[in-house]
ROVEX-137263 format. One line per 5 residues: number of its first residue (from 1); their letters; for each residue x negated, y, z of N, C-alpha, C. Coordinates in pm, 1 decimal. Atoms other than C-alpha are relative to their C-alpha. Example, Ala and Ser with C-alpha at 12.3 -4.5 7.8 and 13.67 -1.06 7.14 Angstrom:
1) as) -89.0/-119.0/0.0/-1230.0/-450.0/780.0/-90.0/120.0/0.0  82.0/-119.0/-6.0/-1367.0/-106.0/714.0/77.0/109.0/73.0
***
This chain:
1) mvrvr) -56.7/-60.0/-120.3/1591.4/513.7/-1133.8/-87.1/-38.2/120.0  77.0/23.3/-121.3/1389.7/552.2/-812.3/90.3/27.7/119.3  -81.4/-16.5/-120.0/1578.2/496.7/-489.9/-87.9/46.8/115.4  74.3/-44.4/-116.5/1479.6/648.2/-158.0/86.5/-18.2/123.8  -67.3/6.0/-129.2/1570.8/580.6/204.1/-62.2/106.1/90.4
6) lhgaq) 45.8/-105.1/-89.9/1546.5/859.1/462.1/4.3/-50.0/143.5  10.5/38.9/-140.5/1435.5/801.9/821.6/-38.7/124.9/78.6  31.4/-117.0/-80.6/1442.8/1077.2/1082.4/46.9/126.7/-68.1  -54.0/-124.8/55.0/1574.1/1429.3/1040.3/-82.6/122.0/35.4  75.5/-114.5/-49.2/1320.4/1650.7/1216.5/-149.5/-19.2/-26.8
11) gpsva) 144.7/4.1/12.5/955.4/1740.8/1171.8/-47.9/12.3/-142.5  58.2/-9.6/134.7/717.7/1764.8/875.8/38.8/-120.4/-86.5  -36.4/106.6/94.2/788.1/1556.9/564.7/-116.7/-94.7/-23.7  98.1/106.0/26.9/605.2/1227.3/518.8/63.9/-100.4/-95.0  -46.1/105.4/90.4/644.1/984.8/228.2/-81.5/-125.9/27.6
16) vlhgg) 64.5/128.6/-28.1/567.6/619.1/305.2/15.9/-87.8/-123.7  0.3/69.1/129.2/470.3/419.4/-5.0/-30.2/-148.2/18.1  15.8/144.2/-17.1/513.2/42.5/-21.7/-107.1/-56.3/-93.7  102.6/66.8/79.1/264.2/-203.1/-164.6/58.2/-86.6/-109.0  -39.0/92.0/106.1/285.6/-484.2/-416.9/-108.8/-11.2/-107.5
21) paavg) -112.5/-86.9/34.2/303.7/-330.5/-666.6/133.9/-76.3/-4.4  -138.5/46.7/13.5/682.4/-379.4/-662.7/54.2/-69.4/124.1  -51.7/60.4/-123.4/719.3/-498.8/-300.2/92.0/99.5/70.1  -90.9/-102.1/-52.2/1016.5/-269.6/-239.0/53.2/-40.8/137.2  -48.4/25.1/-135.0/1128.3/-236.9/121.1/-107.0/-40.2/98.9
26) eaepi) 106.5/48.0/-87.1/795.1/-358.2/259.7/-45.0/105.8/99.8  50.0/-108.2/-85.6/710.9/-16.4/408.5/102.8/46.8/102.9  -104.8/-45.7/-91.6/1035.8/13.9/605.3/-44.4/3.7/146.2  41.1/-7.6/-140.9/878.4/-77.4/944.1/-91.4/118.9/29.4  86.5/-117.3/-19.7/617.2/196.6/898.8/86.4/125.5/5.0
31) argla) -88.0/-116.2/3.1/886.1/449.3/807.2/79.5/12.1/129.9  -74.6/-1.2/-126.7/1093.3/351.6/1111.0/-88.9/45.6/116.3  91.4/-30.9/-108.9/788.8/381.9/1334.8/-43.1/145.3/5.3  35.7/-142.1/5.2/733.5/743.7/1226.6/120.7/91.8/14.0  -122.0/-80.5/10.1/1095.8/859.2/1228.4/28.9/82.8/124.0
36) drfrv) -25.7/-80.4/-119.9/1085.5/992.7/1585.4/-72.5/134.0/-3.6  77.2/-125.2/5.7/835.1/1265.0/1488.6/5.5/69.7/-135.3  8.8/-53.1/135.7/871.4/1314.3/1113.1/128.0/-27.6/-78.2  -106.0/27.0/97.4/1123.7/1338.4/834.8/-62.6/-88.7/-108.0  71.2/98.9/79.4/1026.7/1023.9/648.2/80.9/-40.9/-123.1
41) lepwq) -57.3/51.3/123.5/1098.6/935.1/286.9/-64.5/-134.5/-30.9  48.9/132.9/37.1/1067.2/569.7/185.8/46.7/-30.6/-143.0  -40.4/27.3/139.0/1075.5/552.4/-196.4/-12.9/-148.3/-34.4  11.1/132.1/59.9/1143.6/223.6/-371.6/-44.0/22.2/-144.4  58.8/-32.7/129.4/917.5/243.7/-673.7/75.6/-65.7/-115.9
46) rgsgs) -72.4/41.5/121.0/1055.9/199.8/-1024.1/-27.8/-145.6/-35.6  14.2/136.6/47.5/1117.9/-152.8/-1148.6/-24.7/-5.0/-149.6  27.5/17.4/142.2/1053.0/-296.2/-1494.2/120.3/41.9/-84.1  -106.0/-45.7/90.2/1249.3/-168.9/-1792.2/-42.0/-11.1/-144.5  26.0/7.9/143.7/1232.3/-97.4/-2162.7/-141.6/40.8/-37.5
51) qpltv) 137.4/-43.6/24.5/888.6/67.9/-2139.0/-92.7/-58.5/106.5  94.0/51.6/-100.4/579.5/-80.5/-1970.8/-27.3/104.1/108.9  27.5/-90.2/-111.5/514.0/67.9/-1628.2/-147.6/37.4/3.6  136.3/-50.0/-11.9/203.1/279.4/-1574.9/-16.0/72.2/133.8  26.0/-79.2/-119.9/37.5/452.3/-1282.3/55.1/141.3/-19.3
56) arhva) -51.3/-135.9/28.4/126.6/784.3/-1449.9/151.2/7.2/18.7  -145.4/1.6/-17.9/495.6/684.5/-1450.3/36.0/2.7/149.4  -25.4/0.6/-144.1/484.5/607.6/-1077.4/-34.6/134.7/63.3  38.3/-131.9/-52.3/304.3/936.8/-1008.0/107.5/103.0/-34.5  -105.1/-94.6/40.8/565.7/1130.8/-1206.2/128.7/-23.2/79.4
61) dldal) -118.8/31.6/-79.8/847.3/949.6/-1024.4/-13.3/55.6/141.7  21.5/-48.0/-136.6/696.4/1034.7/-686.6/7.3/152.3/5.3  -4.0/-146.0/1.9/652.6/1399.2/-783.7/143.8/50.5/-9.9  -140.2/-40.3/13.2/1016.6/1428.7/-891.5/76.7/-26.4/129.4  -69.1/33.0/-124.1/1134.0/1257.2/-574.2/-36.0/99.4/111.1
66) laahc) 42.1/-95.3/-102.4/929.1/1486.5/-348.9/61.3/137.5/-25.1  -60.3/-129.3/32.8/1056.8/1793.4/-533.6/148.1/2.9/37.8  -143.9/5.8/-26.4/1416.7/1677.3/-484.1/32.8/-12.6/148.4  -36.5/35.9/-136.8/1397.8/1564.5/-120.6/-82.5/67.4/109.0  86.5/-56.6/-103.1/1119.1/1755.3/56.7/22.8/149.6/16.6
71) rddrv) -13.6/-142.5/-29.2/1174.5/2087.2/227.5/-136.4/67.8/3.3  133.8/-56.9/-15.0/799.7/2134.7/274.0/-70.1/10.7/-135.2  78.3/-14.3/121.9/569.1/2263.1/2.9/-104.6/-109.8/-12.3  103.6/103.1/-2.2/305.8/2009.9/108.4/42.8/-110.4/96.4  -49.5/114.8/-75.3/367.4/1660.2/244.1/-115.6/-87.3/45.8
76) glvga) 91.1/106.7/-36.0/191.9/1378.6/420.6/34.1/-125.0/-78.8  -19.1/126.7/70.8/144.6/1055.1/225.8/-60.6/-112.3/82.3  47.1/120.3/-68.0/115.5/717.2/397.7/24.0/-116.1/-95.5  -13.7/109.0/95.4/46.2/428.6/162.2/-56.3/-129.0/54.4  45.5/132.0/-44.0/13.9/57.2/237.0/-40.7/-83.1/-120.9
81) swgam) 50.4/87.4/104.0/-201.3/-164.2/12.3/2.8/70.8/-136.9  -13.9/-71.4/126.3/-108.4/-72.1/-348.0/53.8/141.3/23.2  -53.1/-132.6/-29.3/85.8/220.7/-197.4/-108.4/98.9/37.8  113.3/-86.6/-31.4/-245.0/358.7/-64.2/-67.7/47.3/-128.7  59.9/-34.8/128.5/-382.3/351.7/-418.3/86.7/102.0/-73.8
86) lalay) -91.7/-95.0/62.7/-72.5/529.6/-548.3/-8.4/136.4/67.9  13.0/-126.7/-71.4/-108.4/795.0/-276.1/-120.7/78.3/-50.9  118.8/-67.2/50.8/-460.5/872.4/-397.7/19.4/46.4/-143.9  -26.1/-38.5/138.9/-351.3/874.5/-763.2/88.5/124.4/-5.8  -88.6/-116.2/-3.2/-71.5/1118.9/-679.9/-75.8/124.6/45.9
91) aadhp) 71.5/-115.6/-53.9/-296.4/1346.3/-472.4/-104.5/52.8/-98.3  97.0/-44.6/99.9/-555.9/1357.1/-752.2/67.7/84.0/-108.0  -73.8/-74.4/102.8/-290.5/1479.5/-999.2/70.3/122.5/56.0  -75.3/-109.7/-62.5/-111.0/1708.2/-750.8/-65.3/39.1/133.1  71.2/-26.6/-125.7/-372.1/1819.2/-496.0/64.8/107.5/86.7
96) grvra) -64.2/-106.5/-75.9/-171.2/2124.9/-394.8/126.3/-42.3/71.9  -125.0/47.2/-61.5/129.8/1913.8/-287.8/-23.3/-86.3/123.1  28.9/99.2/-104.0/-47.7/1693.6/-33.4/-80.6/63.5/112.9  68.1/-56.2/-117.2/-146.0/1798.2/318.1/-92.7/-101.4/66.8  80.5/103.6/-64.9/-283.4/1465.2/447.9/37.7/-135.5/-58.6
101) ivlig) -20.5/132.7/59.2/-322.2/1103.8/331.9/-48.6/-106.2/96.9  40.8/116.2/-78.7/-328.6/776.4/526.2/3.2/-122.1/-90.8  13.9/121.4/80.6/-449.1/459.8/353.3/0.7/-120.2/95.1  -11.7/117.4/-87.2/-336.4/136.0/524.7/-27.6/-124.7/-83.5  32.2/121.3/75.4/-500.2/-184.4/402.3/-19.9/29.0/-147.3
106) cgtfe) 13.3/-48.6/138.6/-610.3/-3.8/87.0/-53.5/-107.3/-93.7  46.7/91.4/103.2/-661.7/-199.9/-234.4/-137.5/36.9/-52.5  137.3/-12.2/49.6/-983.8/-228.7/-433.5/-7.5/88.6/-123.9  21.5/-88.5/114.8/-1129.1/13.9/-686.6/-119.9/-39.8/-84.4  111.7/44.5/85.3/-1417.2/-186.8/-831.5/-15.3/-151.5/10.3
111) ptare) 3.4/146.4/9.4/-1497.9/-548.1/-932.9/-71.5/-69.6/114.8  75.5/66.2/-106.8/-1749.3/-623.1/-656.2/87.8/-23.7/122.0  -90.6/14.8/-114.8/-1491.6/-561.5/-382.7/107.8/-104.2/-29.5  -102.1/100.2/34.8/-1230.9/-768.9/-570.8/-57.4/-140.7/5.4  62.0/132.2/-5.9/-1475.8/-1058.3/-604.2/-23.8/-41.7/144.1
116) rmrei) 17.8/32.9/-142.0/-1556.5/-1038.1/-233.3/132.6/-42.5/62.3  -132.4/36.0/-49.6/-1183.6/-1050.0/-159.9/36.5/-143.2/-42.7  -28.8/135.9/47.4/-1145.3/-1362.3/-375.2/-83.2/-103.5/76.9  85.4/90.6/-76.8/-1440.1/-1523.3/-192.5/57.3/-25.1/139.7  -56.9/12.7/-134.6/-1281.4/-1454.5/146.4/122.7/-90.2/-2.7
121) lrerm) -120.8/82.5/9.5/-951.7/-1607.0/34.8/-35.1/-145.7/-27.4  41.9/138.1/26.4/-1127.8/-1915.1/-105.2/-53.4/-65.6/126.7  56.1/54.0/-123.9/-1313.4/-1959.5/224.6/109.6/-37.8/99.5  -107.9/24.5/-97.0/-985.0/-1951.3/419.4/97.2/-109.0/-44.2  -92.6/101.2/50.2/-799.0/-2199.0/198.5/-50.0/-140.5/32.7
126) derlr) 37.3/140.1/-16.9/-796.7/-2565.5/295.0/43.2/-78.2/-124.1  -28.4/80.8/119.3/-760.4/-2852.5/48.2/150.2/-12.7/-24.7  -145.2/13.7/14.3/-388.9/-2888.2/116.1/59.1/123.4/-67.7  -51.6/-122.1/60.9/-321.9/-2524.2/29.4/-46.1/12.7/-144.9  48.9/-4.3/138.2/-540.6/-2545.1/-281.6/85.3/-89.3/-89.9
131) armas) -81.9/92.4/78.7/-339.0/-2842.4/-399.5/140.4/57.2/-21.9  -133.0/-59.7/13.3/-8.1/-2665.3/-331.5/-2.3/112.8/-102.5  9.5/-111.3/94.3/-122.2/-2357.5/-523.9/-16.7/-50.8/-143.1  24.7/54.4/134.2/-242.4/-2567.1/-817.3/125.3/-61.1/-60.8  -119.6/68.6/51.4/94.3/-2742.0/-845.5/116.6/96.5/-28.1
136) lreei) -114.2/-91.2/8.9/310.2/-2428.3/-849.6/52.7/17.4/-141.4  -46.0/-25.0/136.9/320.0/-2377.6/-1226.2/90.6/-111.8/-49.7  -84.6/113.2/39.9/461.3/-2725.9/-1281.0/128.4/-5.6/81.0  -114.7/15.1/-89.7/693.0/-2720.9/-981.6/102.8/111.9/-16.6  -89.7/-116.2/4.7/838.1/-2370.3/-1033.1/-21.0/73.1/-132.8
141) pdpqq) 18.4/-62.9/131.8/874.4/-2268.7/-1401.1/32.7/149.4/-0.4  -41.7/-139.9/0.8/1044.0/-1936.1/-1320.9/-108.1/89.1/63.1  109.7/-82.4/-51.8/772.8/-1665.2/-1280.8/36.9/76.9/126.6  -43.5/-77.2/-116.9/977.9/-1465.1/-1030.4/-3.8/-87.2/125.5  -2.5/91.0/-114.6/1034.6/-1761.6/-801.1/-140.1/-50.3/33.9
146) rlarq) 135.9/50.8/-22.9/676.4/-1883.9/-849.3/-85.0/103.0/74.8  76.9/-103.8/-67.9/524.8/-1549.3/-744.9/44.1/14.8/145.5  -50.9/-8.4/-136.9/751.3/-1537.1/-439.2/-54.9/-114.7/85.2  53.0/115.7/-73.0/638.3/-1886.8/-337.1/-150.9/13.9/23.1  144.1/-23.0/-14.1/273.9/-1799.4/-399.8/-27.9/97.7/114.2
151) yelmr) 13.7/-99.4/-107.1/311.1/-1496.2/-173.2/23.2/-65.8/136.1  -34.5/67.7/-125.5/471.4/-1713.6/96.1/-113.2/-90.9/46.2  107.7/92.5/-34.4/188.5/-1969.5/82.8/-128.2/73.0/39.5  125.2/-72.0/-22.7/-93.0/-1712.4/78.9/6.2/95.9/118.4  -13.6/-104.2/-102.4/44.6/-1475.4/338.7/-76.5/-28.9/130.0
156) plyef) 77.2/24.9/-123.2/-109.7/-1652.0/642.3/-148.8/32.2/-12.7  141.7/-31.9/19.0/-453.8/-1589.2/488.9/-28.3/148.4/18.7  13.1/-145.0/-13.8/-390.4/-1214.4/521.8/29.5/47.5/142.5  -47.8/-38.3/-132.9/-266.3/-1219.3/883.6/-89.5/-59.3/108.5  79.6/48.3/-112.7/-446.9/-1254.7/1217.0/90.3/-60.8/107.3
161) dplpe) -93.1/47.6/-104.1/-177.4/-1282.6/1487.1/132.2/74.2/-20.1  -116.1/-80.6/38.8/148.4/-1168.3/1326.7/118.8/-13.4/94.8  -127.1/-1.0/-71.1/465.7/-1072.0/1506.4/108.5/-57.4/-91.3  -112.6/42.0/84.5/801.2/-1211.3/1385.3/42.5/114.2/-91.1  -48.4/-100.4/95.5/946.2/-1032.9/1084.4/107.9/87.2/62.3
166) etpag) -106.9/-89.4/-43.3/1155.8/-726.0/1161.6/119.8/-15.6/-92.4  -121.8/8.6/80.2/1516.3/-731.9/1043.5/12.5/124.8/-85.5  -11.6/-118.6/85.7/1545.4/-503.3/738.9/135.2/67.3/13.6  -124.8/-76.7/-10.5/1809.4/-229.9/726.1/103.3/-47.6/-100.9  -90.8/45.2/104.4/1957.8/-374.9/409.1/-45.6/-134.1/-55.5
171) paesl) 37.7/128.9/59.0/1943.3/-688.3/192.4/-137.8/6.5/-65.0  133.1/6.0/60.3/1594.8/-795.7/81.5/12.7/-11.2/-151.6  1.7/8.6/146.0/1506.4/-760.9/-285.4/-119.4/-83.6/-43.4  108.3/84.8/48.3/1296.4/-1006.6/-483.2/-105.3/85.4/-70.7  110.5/-70.6/65.2/958.3/-899.7/-618.8/20.7/-0.2/-151.2
176) dvrah) -14.1/-14.9/144.4/982.0/-767.6/-974.9/-134.3/-36.2/-64.2  126.8/52.2/52.1/713.3/-975.4/-1149.5/-54.8/88.4/-111.6  47.0/-85.5/109.4/697.5/-758.4/-1461.6/-51.5/132.7/51.7  43.8/-128.5/-55.8/674.5/-436.1/-1261.3/-135.1/-15.9/68.9  126.1/27.5/-68.4/398.6/-589.2/-1051.6/-114.2/-11.9/-100.7
181) aetwe) 106.4/27.3/96.6/196.4/-711.6/-1350.6/-34.1/123.9/-83.0  25.2/-117.1/84.7/238.2/-399.9/-1566.7/-72.0/110.2/77.5  60.6/-105.6/-79.7/150.8/-159.4/-1287.2/-143.9/-33.2/34.8  135.6/36.6/-40.6/-152.9/-352.6/-1167.7/-95.2/-0.6/-119.0  86.1/0.5/118.9/-287.7/-399.2/-1519.8/-38.1/142.1/-39.9
186) dmlrl) 33.2/-138.6/33.7/-265.9/-24.8/-1579.1/-100.0/58.0/99.5  99.2/-44.8/-98.0/-451.7/43.6/-1252.8/-138.3/-54.3/-33.7  128.9/57.3/38.6/-726.8/-195.1/-1362.7/-56.4/68.3/-123.9  44.3/-71.7/121.5/-741.0/-22.8/-1703.6/-61.5/134.5/36.7  48.7/-131.3/-41.0/-785.8/315.1/-1535.1/-132.8/-11.1/75.8
191) qrnga) 129.3/21.6/-64.6/-1066.1/173.1/-1323.5/-107.5/-33.9/-102.4  99.1/37.9/101.6/-1237.7/19.2/-1625.4/-46.8/120.4/-81.1  41.3/-115.2/82.1/-1233.7/347.7/-1817.4/-59.5/113.9/81.8  67.9/-96.8/-84.1/-1376.2/536.6/-1519.6/87.4/109.3/58.6  -88.7/-104.3/-53.0/-1068.4/745.2/-1433.7/6.0/-5.2/152.4
196) ypaaf) -2.6/20.0/-145.1/-1046.0/598.4/-1081.9/-121.3/-82.7/40.1  -40.2/-99.6/-99.6/-1188.3/652.2/-831.8/-55.3/140.7/-22.8  64.0/-130.1/22.2/-1371.7/948.5/-993.4/97.3/116.3/19.4  -98.7/-107.8/-9.3/-1048.1/1153.4/-1006.9/26.9/42.9/143.9  -31.7/-31.8/-139.1/-1020.0/1141.2/-627.6/-87.0/112.8/55.5
201) aripa) 83.1/-113.7/-40.9/-1296.6/1401.7/-602.2/78.9/130.8/-3.5  -82.9/-121.5/6.3/-1020.3/1655.3/-680.9/86.8/17.3/124.5  -89.6/-3.7/-116.4/-844.5/1579.4/-350.0/-65.8/75.6/114.7  57.5/-72.8/-113.5/-909.1/1840.2/-79.0/56.3/-45.1/135.4  -69.8/35.9/-124.9/-671.2/1687.8/180.0/-82.9/-95.8/84.3
206) pvlml) 64.3/100.3/-85.7/-802.6/1497.0/482.8/57.9/-138.5/-27.2  -40.5/137.8/28.9/-788.2/1119.6/437.6/-43.7/-89.5/115.7  28.7/98.0/-104.4/-768.2/850.4/707.9/28.0/-138.9/-54.4  -14.9/138.8/44.1/-822.3/484.8/621.0/11.6/-88.6/123.4  -25.3/91.2/-111.1/-673.6/230.0/866.4/-6.4/-142.7/-53.7
211) hgafd) 25.9/130.2/59.3/-788.9/-127.4/814.6/-20.5/-105.8/107.9  24.7/113.7/-87.0/-792.4/-469.3/978.7/-125.6/-73.6/-43.2  123.5/70.3/33.1/-1125.6/-650.8/998.8/27.7/-137.7/-60.6  -35.8/131.0/55.5/-943.4/-977.0/912.0/67.8/11.8/-136.4  -59.3/-21.5/131.8/-787.9/-824.2/599.0/-98.2/-51.1/-106.1
216) phpgr) 90.4/44.8/107.0/-931.8/-1006.1/293.0/-51.3/114.9/-87.1  51.7/-119.0/68.1/-956.5/-665.1/125.6/-119.0/50.6/82.3  118.4/-33.9/-80.8/-1313.5/-578.9/233.4/-4.4/149.2/32.0  -22.5/-139.9/-34.6/-1243.3/-254.5/417.2/-123.3/86.6/-8.9  119.6/-85.0/-2.8/-1598.0/-131.6/462.1/-58.9/19.2/-139.4
221) mirdh) 43.0/-17.1/139.2/-1687.3/-195.6/98.0/87.8/103.3/-70.8  -92.7/-94.3/62.0/-1376.0/-8.1/-13.7/-26.4/140.9/53.2  30.4/-129.7/-62.1/-1450.8/273.9/233.4/-125.3/62.0/-61.1  126.5/-55.1/48.3/-1810.0/314.0/115.8/11.0/45.0/-145.4  -17.6/-37.7/140.7/-1707.6/319.9/-250.2/82.6/128.2/-11.8
226) lrghl) -84.6/-118.9/5.3/-1433.5/576.4/-190.0/-72.2/124.5/50.5  68.6/-116.9/-56.2/-1659.9/801.4/16.2/-92.8/68.5/-100.3  76.8/-65.2/106.0/-1866.5/864.3/-296.0/78.9/108.4/-69.0  -88.0/-98.7/63.1/-1565.4/1066.1/-416.2/85.2/74.2/102.6  -79.5/-58.5/-109.0/-1388.7/1141.0/-85.9/-87.3/8.4/125.8
231) pqlay) 89.2/-5.3/-116.0/-1660.0/1246.8/159.6/72.0/29.2/130.9  -77.0/-31.6/-120.8/-1388.4/1361.2/403.0/72.1/-120.8/58.0  -74.5/118.1/-44.1/-1254.9/1005.4/441.9/-48.6/-46.5/137.5  27.4/56.5/-132.1/-1236.6/891.1/806.1/50.6/-144.2/2.5  -29.2/144.1/2.5/-1221.3/519.7/887.8/22.1/-52.8/141.4
236) rewaa) -30.4/65.8/-127.9/-1062.0/321.7/1173.4/31.1/-145.7/-29.0  -15.8/143.5/23.2/-1085.6/-56.7/1189.9/29.8/-70.8/132.4  -31.5/83.3/-116.6/-932.8/-309.9/1431.8/-46.5/-142.5/-25.7  56.5/134.1/17.0/-1097.4/-648.0/1490.8/108.7/-106.7/-14.3  -102.7/105.3/-1.5/-789.1/-860.2/1566.1/117.6/40.2/-87.5
241) cghsp) -102.2/-59.9/86.5/-596.3/-737.4/1263.6/-20.2/-40.8/-144.8  2.8/34.3/140.9/-508.1/-847.7/912.7/43.7/116.1/-87.5  -30.8/-97.9/104.6/-366.7/-667.2/610.3/108.2/99.6/40.3  -115.1/-84.3/-36.1/-55.7/-521.3/778.9/-3.0/29.2/149.7  17.2/-25.0/-143.7/-144.2/-361.8/1115.8/131.0/13.0/77.2
246) wrerr) -127.8/-16.5/-70.5/219.7/-282.0/1199.3/64.3/-133.8/34.8  -54.3/133.0/-29.7/290.4/-657.7/1202.4/-90.4/-80.3/93.2  97.4/73.8/-79.6/-9.6/-754.3/1417.2/23.5/20.2/150.0  -35.9/-1.9/-141.5/67.0/-842.5/1778.9/-98.4/82.6/83.7  100.3/-59.7/-88.7/-260.8/-714.5/1926.1/-29.7/146.9/-31.3
251) vraaf) 38.1/-137.6/36.1/-287.4/-382.5/1743.3/118.5/88.2/-38.9  -114.5/-79.7/46.1/66.7/-270.5/1653.6/12.0/132.3/76.5  -16.2/-121.3/-80.4/89.7/-22.3/1943.0/-111.2/99.9/-28.9  113.2/-88.4/28.2/-260.5/118.2/1880.5/8.9/56.7/-141.1  -15.8/-46.7/137.6/-188.9/139.7/1507.3/97.2/117.1/-6.7
256) fetlr) -98.9/-107.5/8.1/126.7/348.2/1550.1/-44.2/123.4/79.1  48.4/-115.1/-76.2/-33.0/567.2/1816.9/-104.4/76.9/-81.6  101.3/-64.3/84.3/-330.4/637.2/1587.1/65.1/72.7/-117.1  -66.4/-57.5/116.3/-105.0/701.9/1287.8/79.2/124.8/37.4  -81.2/-115.6/-41.4/138.0/933.8/1470.7/-87.3/117.0/44.7
261) twlte) 84.8/-107.3/-52.7/-135.5/1127.6/1648.3/-72.2/72.2/-111.7  76.2/-62.2/109.4/-341.6/1187.0/1335.4/91.3/82.8/-89.6  -92.1/-74.8/85.0/-41.9/1290.4/1125.0/49.0/127.9/70.8  -43.2/-118.6/-74.5/77.3/1526.3/1399.3/-108.2/107.9/-2.6  110.0/-97.0/3.4/-266.6/1690.6/1407.1/-14.5/64.0/-137.7
266) ql) 24.2/-50.1/135.3/-283.8/1727.8/1029.4/118.7/77.3/-57.2  -119.0/-60.9/60.5/75.3/1828.6/953.2/57.9/112.1/86.6
***
């Protein structure tokens, strides 16, 4: 079962896709920030179940959700982190359904960029944090709780000057460890066999990549690799900004102005 929250009632349809994988509810601030101009869908991607999760399953879920909830034949997709990767996967399979795509803090599509990301994170870690991370397996046997704690400890390495957390509309949900692992492993498999990013050459829609220079995901490396298959990709980077521009004190206003303006022009 895929749940969806609706924000706004007027304007073109936009689907905002959360990251993780499995970080349900994470995209709510983006959806709220667009609700004054667009009819925004915020899907909560499928959790773990009896069958292993795949990228194809998430793409099929998104297609069914858009068919059920969108009045428009073609929609805008806004994806954050893993959600940006899912947006591209969906648009490659359903190019006629997508009018425009925004990639926020997009994930990596090849090993060199992932290794650079690991290097950046290692450079930012001090000895105290390294020791805390090394002790987690002994201290927290439960994988769900351990991943949540790991995220909490690592999060400052992804942020530049973050604002306080926004109050969510509903109760927070814990990260589904199995859904996260199964989905990410399938994405890596598809990259290893050459399916991605080659399939993105089928996407005719305009694509805008929004990235923070402080984001450990190496934005310019990811941009250059994607442009080999998406020559229409436009890129905007902010210096004082980490992985989540909507949470960054110095760029939040510029981020939302850029996002709203571009989507209004394209949709």
